[in-house]
C-alpha positions as CSV (number, residue, x, y, z in Angstrom):
1,X,0.0,0.0,0.1
2,X,1.2,3.5,-0.7
3,X,1.6,6.6,1.5
4,X,0.7,10.1,0.3
5,X,2.4,13.1,1.6
6,X,2.8,16.6,0.5
7,X,5.6,19.2,0.5
8,X,5.0,22.7,1.9
9,X,5.3,23.9,-2.0
10,X,2.4,21.6,-2.8
11,X,4.0,18.8,-4.6
12,X,2.3,15.6,-3.6
13,X,4.4,12.4,-3.3
14,X,3.2,8.6,-3.3
15,X,5.8,6.6,-1.3
16,X,5.7,2.9,-0.6
17,X,4.7,2.1,2.9
18,X,8.0,0.9,3.9
19,X,9.1,4.6,3.6
20,X,7.3,5.4,7.0
21,X,9.4,7.9,8.9
22,X,11.9,8.4,6.2
23,X,13.1,11.9,4.9
24,X,12.9,12.5,1.3
25,X,14.0,15.7,-0.7
26,X,11.2,17.3,-2.8
27,X,12.1,17.5,-6.4
28,X,10.2,20.8,-7.0
29,X,11.6,23.0,-4.3
30,X,14.5,20.8,-2.5
31,X,12.8,21.0,1.0
32,X,13.0,17.8,3.1
33,X,9.7,16.0,3.6
34,X,9.1,13.5,6.4
35,X,6.9,10.4,5.1
36,X,4.2,10.1,7.5
37,X,3.2,6.8,9.5
38,X,0.5,5.0,7.7
39,X,-2.8,5.0,9.3
40,X,-4.9,2.0,8.0
41,X,-8.2,3.6,9.5
42,X,-7.8,6.9,7.5
43,X,-8.5,7.2,3.6
44,X,-6.9,10.1,2.1
45,X,-9.2,12.2,-0.3
46,X,-7.2,14.8,-2.1
47,X,-9.0,17.8,-3.6
48,X,-7.2,20.3,-6.1
49,X,-7.4,23.8,-7.1
50,X,-6.8,24.5,-11.0
51,X,-5.8,27.5,-12.8
52,X,-3.1,28.5,-15.4
53,X,0.0,30.6,-15.3
54,X,-0.7,34.0,-16.5
55,X,2.6,34.4,-18.0
56,X,3.4,31.0,-20.0
57,X,-0.2,29.5,-19.9
58,X,1.0,26.1,-18.2
59,X,-2.0,24.5,-16.4
60,X,-1.3,24.6,-12.5
61,X,-2.9,22.1,-10.4
62,X,-2.2,22.2,-6.5
63,X,-3.7,20.9,-3.3
64,X,-6.8,22.7,-2.1
65,X,-4.8,23.3,1.1
66,X,-2.9,26.0,-0.8
67,X,-6.3,27.6,-2.2
68,X,-5.9,31.5,-2.1
69,X,-2.2,31.4,-2.0
70,X,0.6,32.1,-4.4
71,X,2.9,29.4,-6.0
72,X,5.6,29.6,-8.6
73,X,4.9,28.4,-12.1
74,X,6.9,25.1,-12.4
75,X,7.7,25.9,-16.1
76,X,8.7,29.7,-16.1
77,X,8.8,30.5,-12.4
78,X,6.2,33.3,-12.5
79,X,4.0,33.8,-9.5
80,X,0.6,32.1,-9.9
81,X,-2.3,33.1,-7.5
82,X,-4.4,30.0,-6.8
83,X,-8.3,30.4,-6.6
84,X,-10.1,30.1,-3.4
85,X,-11.9,26.9,-3.1
């Protein structure tokens, strides 16, 4: 079974359950992310907000936990404001 974890930048990782407690480096921003312990009683339901970069037009899809915030475009680095939920 896989474990989902998310970096502060919004990048979502799906890790094998043997990775519990390990630290991994985010491939988007370089921060360290700790893989949480798997809780078999919880089922993760991930929701997203979608928009597009105003500079290059690349579609941007981030966790709804970041709704209303500003994130960098992964293609061109421009600031993208995510819509509120």
